[in-house]
C-alpha positions as CSV (number, residue, x, y, z in Angstrom):
1,M,-85.3,-49.0,51.5
2,K,-87.2,-46.4,49.3
3,R,-90.7,-48.3,49.7
4,L,-90.5,-49.2,53.4
5,L,-89.3,-45.6,53.5
6,F,-92.8,-44.5,51.7
7,N,-94.7,-46.8,53.4
8,I,-93.0,-46.0,56.7
9,T,-94.5,-42.0,56.0
10,G,-97.7,-43.4,54.8
11,L,-98.9,-45.0,57.9
12,F,-97.9,-41.8,60.1
13,L,-99.6,-39.2,57.9
14,M,-103.1,-42.3,58.4
15,I,-102.5,-41.6,62.2
16,V,-101.9,-38.1,62.1
17,A,-105.3,-37.7,59.8
18,V,-106.7,-39.8,62.3
19,I,-105.8,-38.3,65.2
20,F,-106.6,-34.7,63.8
21,S,-109.3,-35.8,60.9
22,L,-107.7,-34.1,58.4
23,N,-109.0,-35.3,55.0
24,S,-106.3,-34.2,53.1
25,L,-103.2,-36.3,54.8
26,Y,-105.9,-39.6,54.1
27,L,-105.7,-38.9,50.9
28,M,-101.7,-37.5,50.6
29,A,-101.2,-41.3,52.5
30,A,-103.0,-43.1,49.4
31,I,-101.2,-41.7,47.1
32,L,-97.9,-42.9,49.3
33,W,-99.1,-45.9,49.1
34,L,-100.1,-46.0,45.1
35,I,-96.6,-45.1,44.0
36,P,-95.0,-47.9,44.5
37,A,-97.3,-49.9,42.5
38,V,-97.5,-47.3,39.7
39,S,-94.0,-47.1,39.2
40,Y,-93.8,-50.7,39.4
41,L,-96.2,-51.3,37.0
42,M,-93.6,-48.5,35.5
43,G,-91.0,-50.0,35.3
44,W,-92.2,-53.4,34.2
45,L,-93.8,-52.2,30.8
46,M,-91.1,-50.1,30.5
47,L,-89.3,-53.9,30.1
48,G,-91.0,-54.5,26.9
49,G,-89.5,-54.0,23.8
50,L,-86.1,-54.1,25.1
51,S,-83.7,-56.0,22.9
52,C,-79.6,-57.0,23.7
53,E,-77.2,-58.5,21.3
54,R,-74.3,-59.6,22.4
55,S,-70.8,-59.8,19.9
56,L,-67.2,-60.9,20.6
57,P,-64.4,-62.3,18.3
58,R,-64.5,-66.8,17.9
59,S,-61.1,-66.8,19.2
60,A,-58.7,-65.6,21.5
61,T,-54.9,-66.4,22.3
62,A,-54.8,-67.9,26.0
63,G,-53.4,-64.6,28.1
64,E,-54.9,-62.2,26.1
65,S,-57.6,-59.8,25.9
66,V,-60.8,-59.5,24.5
67,T,-64.1,-57.0,24.0
68,L,-66.8,-57.8,24.4
69,T,-69.9,-56.1,23.0
70,Y,-73.5,-55.4,24.8
71,T,-76.1,-53.6,21.6
72,L,-79.0,-53.1,23.8
73,G,-82.6,-51.5,21.4
74,N,-85.4,-50.0,22.5
75,G,-88.5,-51.0,20.2
76,S,-91.1,-49.5,22.4
77,R,-92.7,-46.4,23.1
78,L,-91.5,-46.2,26.9
79,P,-87.5,-45.2,27.7
80,K,-85.5,-47.6,29.7
81,F,-83.9,-46.8,33.0
82,Y,-80.8,-47.7,34.7
83,L,-79.6,-50.8,31.7
84,L,-77.1,-53.1,33.0
85,V,-76.5,-56.5,31.9
86,R,-74.6,-59.5,33.6
87,D,-73.7,-62.7,31.5
88,T,-72.6,-66.1,33.2
89,L,-68.8,-67.0,32.7
90,P,-67.5,-70.7,32.6
91,R,-64.4,-71.0,34.8
92,G,-60.8,-69.9,32.9
93,V,-62.7,-66.6,31.5
94,A,-63.5,-63.3,34.2
95,F,-64.1,-59.3,33.7
96,S,-61.3,-57.9,33.8
97,Q,-63.0,-55.5,36.1
98,N,-67.0,-54.8,37.5
99,G,-68.0,-56.2,34.0
100,P,-69.7,-53.9,31.7
101,P,-71.1,-50.1,32.7
102,L,-74.6,-49.0,33.3
103,V,-76.2,-47.9,30.0
104,M,-78.4,-45.1,32.1
105,T,-80.6,-44.0,30.0
106,L,-82.4,-45.8,26.4
107,W,-84.6,-43.0,24.3
108,P,-87.6,-45.1,22.3
109,G,-86.2,-46.5,19.2
110,D,-82.5,-45.5,20.7
111,L,-79.9,-48.1,20.2
112,G,-76.5,-48.0,22.6
113,E,-73.7,-50.2,23.5
114,T,-71.7,-50.8,26.7
115,H,-67.9,-52.3,26.5
116,A,-66.6,-54.8,28.9
117,E,-63.5,-56.8,28.9
118,L,-63.0,-60.5,28.9
119,E,-59.5,-62.1,30.2
120,T,-58.5,-64.9,28.9
121,P,-56.0,-67.2,30.9
122,L,-56.6,-70.4,30.0
123,R,-57.0,-72.6,26.9
124,G,-60.0,-74.3,26.0
125,V,-63.5,-73.7,24.3
126,F,-65.7,-71.8,26.6
127,P,-69.9,-70.7,26.8
128,I,-70.2,-67.1,27.1
129,G,-73.3,-66.6,28.3
130,P,-76.7,-66.8,29.3
131,A,-77.1,-62.8,29.6
132,Q,-79.0,-61.4,32.3
133,V,-80.8,-57.4,31.7
134,Y,-81.0,-55.4,34.4
135,S,-83.4,-52.2,35.0
136,T,-84.8,-50.7,37.4
137,D,-88.6,-48.7,37.8
138,P,-88.6,-44.3,37.4
139,L,-87.9,-44.3,40.7
140,G,-85.4,-47.2,41.0
141,L,-87.9,-48.9,43.6
142,Q,-87.9,-52.5,41.8
143,T,-85.4,-54.3,39.3
144,F,-86.6,-56.3,36.4
145,T,-84.7,-59.0,34.5
146,Q,-84.3,-60.1,30.7
147,K,-83.1,-63.0,30.4
148,L,-80.4,-63.4,26.5
149,P,-81.2,-67.3,26.2
150,V,-78.1,-67.2,23.2
151,V,-74.4,-68.4,24.5
152,T,-71.8,-67.4,21.9
153,E,-68.6,-69.6,21.4
154,L,-65.6,-68.8,22.1
155,V,-62.2,-70.4,21.4
156,V,-58.9,-69.6,23.5
157,T,-55.5,-71.4,21.4
158,P,-52.7,-72.0,23.0
159,A,-50.1,-69.6,23.4
160,L,-47.1,-69.9,21.0
161,I,-43.7,-70.3,22.1
162,P,-42.0,-67.4,21.2
163,L,-38.6,-68.4,19.2
164,R,-35.3,-66.2,18.0
165,T,-34.1,-69.3,15.7
166,S,-35.7,-71.5,13.8
167,W,-36.4,-74.9,15.7
168,L,-36.4,-76.6,12.0
169,R,-33.4,-74.5,10.2
170,G,-30.9,-75.7,12.7
171,A,-31.6,-79.2,13.0
172,A,-32.0,-78.7,8.3
173,A,-28.3,-77.4,8.2
174,Q,-27.2,-80.3,10.2
175,G,-28.3,-82.5,6.8
176,W,-32.2,-83.2,7.8
177,R,-33.5,-85.4,4.9
178,G,-36.9,-85.5,3.8
179,S,-38.9,-88.3,1.8
180,A,-37.2,-89.5,-1.0
181,S,-39.7,-86.7,-3.2
182,A,-38.2,-84.1,-0.8
183,L,-38.0,-79.8,-2.9
184,T,-34.8,-78.0,-2.9
185,R,-35.9,-74.7,-1.0
186,G,-33.6,-71.6,-2.1
187,N,-29.5,-72.9,-3.7
188,G,-27.4,-72.4,-0.5
189,D,-28.0,-69.1,0.2
190,D,-30.7,-69.1,2.9
191,F,-29.0,-67.5,5.7
192,Y,-28.3,-69.6,8.9
193,G,-26.4,-67.9,11.0
194,V,-22.5,-66.7,11.9
195,R,-19.5,-68.8,12.9
196,E,-15.9,-68.3,13.2
197,Y,-13.7,-69.1,10.5
198,Q,-12.3,-71.9,9.5
199,P,-9.5,-73.4,6.6
200,G,-11.3,-73.8,3.5
201,D,-13.9,-71.3,3.9
202,E,-14.8,-69.0,1.3
203,L,-13.4,-65.5,2.4
204,R,-15.9,-63.8,0.6
205,R,-18.3,-64.8,2.9
206,V,-16.5,-63.1,6.0
207,H,-18.7,-61.2,8.7
208,W,-16.8,-57.5,9.0
209,R,-18.9,-56.4,11.6
210,T,-18.3,-59.8,14.1
211,T,-14.5,-60.5,13.2
212,A,-14.2,-56.7,14.5
213,R,-16.6,-57.0,17.4
214,T,-14.8,-60.3,18.6
215,G,-11.5,-59.6,17.2
216,R,-11.1,-63.4,15.0
217,L,-12.5,-64.3,11.5
218,A,-16.4,-65.2,11.4
219,V,-18.1,-65.3,8.4
220,T,-21.5,-66.4,7.3
221,E,-23.0,-69.5,6.7
222,Y,-25.6,-70.4,5.0
223,A,-28.1,-73.7,4.9
224,Q,-30.2,-75.0,1.9
225,G,-33.3,-76.1,3.0
226,V,-35.6,-79.0,2.1
227,T,-39.2,-79.1,2.4
228,L,-40.5,-82.1,4.6
229,D,-44.1,-84.1,4.9
230,V,-43.6,-84.1,9.0
231,V,-46.4,-85.6,11.3
232,V,-46.7,-84.1,14.5
233,A,-47.9,-86.6,16.7
234,L,-49.6,-85.3,20.4
235,D,-50.8,-88.2,23.6
236,L,-54.1,-87.6,24.6
237,F,-54.3,-90.7,26.4
238,R,-55.9,-90.2,29.6
239,D,-53.5,-92.2,32.2
240,A,-50.0,-90.9,30.6
241,Y,-51.7,-87.4,32.6
242,R,-53.1,-89.2,35.7
243,G,-51.8,-86.3,38.5
244,T,-49.7,-84.5,36.3
245,G,-51.3,-81.0,37.3
246,E,-54.2,-78.8,35.2
247,G,-53.6,-75.4,34.1
248,P,-50.7,-73.0,32.8
249,G,-47.2,-75.7,34.0
250,G,-49.3,-79.1,34.1
251,A,-47.7,-81.4,31.5
252,L,-50.8,-81.4,29.3
253,E,-51.0,-77.8,29.1
254,T,-47.0,-77.7,28.6
255,A,-47.4,-81.0,25.4
256,I,-49.8,-78.7,24.3
257,S,-47.9,-75.4,24.0
258,L,-44.8,-77.2,22.3
259,T,-47.2,-78.7,19.7
260,A,-48.3,-75.7,18.8
261,T,-45.0,-73.9,19.1
262,L,-43.3,-76.7,16.7
263,L,-46.6,-76.8,14.3
264,D,-46.2,-73.6,13.3
265,D,-42.6,-72.9,13.0
266,L,-42.6,-75.4,10.4
267,L,-45.8,-74.1,8.5
268,R,-43.4,-70.5,8.7
269,F,-40.9,-72.6,6.8
270,G,-42.5,-73.9,4.0
271,H,-43.0,-78.1,5.1
272,T,-46.1,-79.9,4.7
273,V,-47.6,-81.2,8.8
274,R,-50.3,-83.5,10.0
275,L,-51.7,-83.1,13.2
276,L,-52.0,-86.6,14.6
277,T,-53.8,-87.8,18.2
278,Q,-56.1,-90.4,19.3
279,T,-59.2,-88.4,19.1
280,L,-58.8,-86.1,15.8
281,S,-61.5,-86.4,13.2
282,P,-60.1,-87.2,9.3
283,E,-61.4,-83.6,8.5
284,D,-59.2,-82.1,11.3
285,A,-56.4,-84.6,10.8
286,A,-56.2,-83.5,6.8
287,P,-52.1,-82.1,5.9
288,A,-51.6,-78.3,6.1
289,F,-49.6,-77.2,3.7
290,S,-49.1,-72.9,4.4
291,L,-49.7,-70.8,7.4
292,E,-53.2,-70.4,6.3
293,E,-54.4,-73.0,8.0
294,M,-52.5,-72.5,11.4
295,P,-56.0,-71.2,13.2
296,R,-57.6,-74.8,11.9
297,L,-55.0,-76.8,13.7
298,L,-54.6,-74.0,17.1
299,E,-58.5,-74.7,16.6
300,S,-58.2,-78.2,17.3
301,L,-55.3,-78.2,19.8
302,A,-57.7,-75.5,21.9
303,R,-60.4,-78.3,22.3
304,A,-57.9,-80.9,23.4
305,S,-58.5,-82.8,26.3
306,A,-56.5,-86.0,27.4
307,D,-59.1,-88.5,27.9
308,A,-58.0,-90.6,25.0
309,S,-58.9,-94.5,26.3
310,D,-55.9,-95.6,24.2
311,P,-52.4,-94.8,24.3
312,L,-51.2,-93.3,21.4
313,V,-49.2,-96.4,19.7
314,E,-52.0,-97.5,18.6
315,S,-53.4,-94.7,17.0
316,L,-49.7,-94.4,15.2
317,E,-50.4,-97.7,13.8
318,A,-53.8,-97.8,12.4
319,D,-52.0,-94.5,10.8
320,R,-49.4,-96.3,8.9
321,A,-51.8,-99.7,8.1
322,E,-53.4,-96.9,6.0
323,G,-51.1,-96.3,4.3
324,A,-50.0,-92.7,5.4
325,S,-47.0,-92.0,4.9
326,A,-44.2,-89.0,6.6
327,A,-40.7,-88.5,6.3
328,T,-40.0,-88.2,9.6
329,L,-42.2,-88.4,13.0
330,I,-42.5,-85.7,16.0
331,V,-43.7,-87.3,19.1
332,I,-45.0,-86.0,21.8
333,T,-46.0,-88.0,25.0
334,P,-45.3,-88.3,28.7
335,D,-45.3,-91.8,27.7
336,F,-41.9,-93.0,25.8
337,D,-40.7,-94.5,27.9
338,S,-43.4,-97.3,26.7
339,S,-41.6,-100.6,25.1
340,R,-44.6,-100.5,22.9
341,L,-43.6,-97.3,20.9
342,S,-40.3,-98.2,21.3
343,D,-40.6,-100.5,19.3
344,F,-42.2,-99.3,16.2
345,L,-40.5,-96.3,16.8
346,G,-37.2,-98.4,16.0
347,E,-39.5,-100.0,12.9
348,W,-39.7,-96.4,11.6
349,N,-36.2,-95.8,11.8
350,L,-35.8,-99.4,9.7
351,R,-37.8,-98.2,7.1
352,G,-36.2,-95.0,6.0
353,G,-38.1,-92.8,8.4
354,Q,-36.7,-90.4,11.3
355,Y,-38.2,-89.5,14.6
356,F,-37.7,-86.9,17.6
357,G,-39.4,-87.4,20.4
358,L,-40.6,-84.4,23.8
359,A,-40.6,-86.7,26.2
360,L,-42.7,-84.9,28.9
361,D,-41.1,-86.6,32.9
362,A,-44.7,-87.5,33.9
363,A,-43.3,-87.7,37.8
364,S,-41.6,-84.1,37.9
365,F,-45.3,-82.8,36.7
366,R,-46.5,-84.7,40.3
367,R,-43.2,-83.5,42.0
368,D,-43.0,-87.4,42.7
369,P,-39.4,-87.8,43.4
370,T,-40.1,-91.2,45.2
371,G,-41.6,-91.8,40.8
372,Q,-38.7,-91.2,39.6
373,R,-37.1,-94.0,37.0
374,E,-34.7,-94.6,34.2
375,H,-35.2,-93.5,30.7
376,R,-34.5,-95.3,27.5
377,E,-31.5,-93.3,26.2
378,D,-32.0,-91.9,22.8
379,P,-30.4,-88.9,20.3
380,A,-33.4,-88.4,19.1
381,V,-35.4,-87.8,22.4
382,R,-35.8,-84.5,24.9
383,R,-37.1,-84.8,28.3
384,V,-39.1,-82.0,29.2
385,R,-38.9,-81.8,32.8
386,R,-41.7,-79.0,34.9
387,G,-40.5,-75.9,34.9
388,D,-37.7,-75.7,32.1
389,D,-37.3,-72.9,30.4
390,L,-39.5,-74.3,27.0
391,Q,-37.8,-71.6,24.7
392,S,-34.2,-72.5,25.4
393,L,-35.3,-75.7,25.2
394,L,-36.7,-75.6,21.5
395,E,-34.1,-73.7,20.9
396,R,-30.8,-75.2,21.7
397,N,-28.4,-76.7,18.8
398,D,-27.7,-79.7,19.7
399,Y,-29.7,-82.1,17.8
400,G,-30.0,-86.0,17.9
401,W,-32.2,-86.7,14.8
402,N,-31.4,-90.6,14.0
403,G,-31.6,-91.6,9.9
């Protein structure tokens, strides 16, 4: 628009100069026509010497916002005007507002920073970039771009389900047993909860505050913990998840959220855990002994996708054939009722192990009532349906552990 205005004004002056034979107007018209060209040349020269670096955290948790910082540098002798950075964002990541604001002016030798907030609602691994840096000539007639070819990887890990009570300790208090080498944790004074008094309870364990509030004698209950070797097996079989929804609320994201929460809970109470899927490398499937190793497990879950061509039971059988040992097996799958998996778990039980299942009801995630089928009854299995309160499901105290 500005360039058109210069051209029209110059043309007008040229017509007036011809009609009235005014030589000074010829000069003015020529200057007006030259201004856009000179401004363009200056803008092109000013784009040189510009540098831009992107920085952001390597990882984030789904649902969090991440601060993205651009550092612009002017290494030339000319100032830069109206600098704007626009990054290429994949699906699943978005700027919280309108992206980074303008850097109005960058004088020679200066560094300038501009910030933007990224929303990360989905789990996954997202490439951020390449970016384009936009600048204008001094008159704002022309926009120039410079590409920042660097692509930065952002790992968004699954959010944990907040648990008010430990999923594990509730089961441990009811007689969990580990392997023969399970280690005693504490001497029976780990706080577990408060319950109504029963004949034979020691009076020194009376919980007077609850007794006064309810009018009934209540006692404090304690548990003696053990450390267990646990394998958490997450099914990533492609056919098992077909048509079960994508993104939050889908079967795969539900399974991954449950897996992440269980791994965190197990490690938080000192147990040794291994994550097992069909696609994990041996390094990523190494046992974890403390919460310090949780980031490794979360990154594996961030990269997980339902693209395995073989059912989970094949990985379980191969793991057992390699001599891997674990007293406790937790299986998370939408294919829990397969006869092959049922046979494997039955043999696992006969060998002295124990298992627990979180079976996703694939039909409920497809919202297909005609797809409902009968499930085999197993007290060690909980059915997970679309829309279930996962926090309440994990906090339920009716553990039906076998063994």
